[in-house]
N, C-alpha and C positions, 0 to 999 in steps of 0.2 A: 387924694392919693397922688403921689408924686410920680406920675407916668411920663415918660419921654419916648417919642417914636424913635426906635433904634434902627429898624430896617423893614423893608417890604420883601417878602420871600416870593420868588417866582420859580415855578417848576419848569425846567427845560430838558429836552432830550440830550443835548450835547453842550456842555458849558463852553468848551473851546470855540465852538461855532457861534453860540448865542452871544458870547461876550463881545464879539466884534461889533454887533449892533449898538451896544451901549458905549463902547469906546468911540464909535463914530459920532455919538450924541454928546461927547464931552466928558463922559464918566472916566474915572481913573481907577486902575486896579488898586485895591487896598490889601489884598491877600493873594497868595497862590491858591490853587485848588486844594482844598482840605478834605480828607476823608474822615467822616464821623461815623464810626461803627455803631454807636448807640442809636443814632438817627437813621442808620442804613442809607447814608447819602454822601454825595460829593457836593461841596459848597464852595462858592467864591464870592467875595464881597467887593463891591465897587461903590464909588461915591463921586459926586460932583464936588469940585474943589472947595467951594465955600459953603457947602451944605453940611448939616450935622447928621442926617439920616443916610443909611446905606441902602443899596439894593443887594439882596442875596440871591444869586443864581443857585438853584438846588436841582440836583439830578440823582435819580436812584442809583444805588451802587450795585444793583443786580435785580433779577426778576422777583426775588423775595422781599425787596425793599418796601418799607412803609409807604413810599412815594409811587410805587409802580402803578397803582390804581389812578392816582391823580394824573400821571403822565398818559395813561391809556385814555383818559377823558379829555386829553388835549393840552394839559399843562396850564401854564399861565399863573395868574395871581393865586397864591397858596395861603399866605398868612401875613399878619401884621405882628411885629415884635416890638415890645415896649421895654425899655430899661427901667429898672426900679431899684431903689436902695435896699429895700427889705422885701425879699421875694416871698417870705412866708406871709407877711401882712398883705402883699399884693394878691396872693392866691386866695386868701380869705375874702378880700374885698371883691374879687371877681365872682367867687361863689355866691356871695350875698346878693349879687346883681343878676343871678340866673345863668352864669357861665358854667358849663359842665367841665370838670377836670378830666383831662385825657391822660396826662402824665405828670406825676409829682416831680418836684425839683430834683434834677440830676446834673452832675458835672458835664460840661460841654467842651469838646476838643477845640472848637473854633474860638472859644472865649477864654482860653487858658485855664480851664477848670471851673470858671464861674458857672453857677447853676442856671438851668433853664427849666421852665414848666410850661405845659401845654394845656390849652382850653379850647372848647368850641363855644362860640357865642350863640345867642338866641337866633341870630341870622345865619348860622351854620358856618361862618367864617372862622378859621383857626386863628387863635391868638396865642402868641408865645410871650412869656416874660423872661427876661435875662437880668441877672444881678448887675447893677451898675458897676462899671470899671473905673479905673483912674483916668484922669484927663488924658486924651490922646490914645487910649486903648480902644481896641475894636469893641 
């Protein structure tokens, strides 16, 4: 399967505050803060200049957010996301390996409408798949 690490998702209480830590480490902003109503979250992507993988800071968009529980537990590492050319094949491949589907592919605001799907791995870590984009796209 042609998986490529796209980003590491980190749940934070306040993106504007948390982003300062990563900027001080040499990360660069790759997007503004984006609201994703489907994921009930605010997100912002950062990357070190010569790296190919991003960090995604994720914050609940309100008390009813899907992320509210993760933040109440202290936040931190939330998920690993992999870019994949064929998301349907990737979903089937993960299911065959014991990953439990949480959400079937849906368009994502942060990725210009490219679809994402969510799984929980045997180790309970969330795994996101995103359809691969053109070179230079988020």
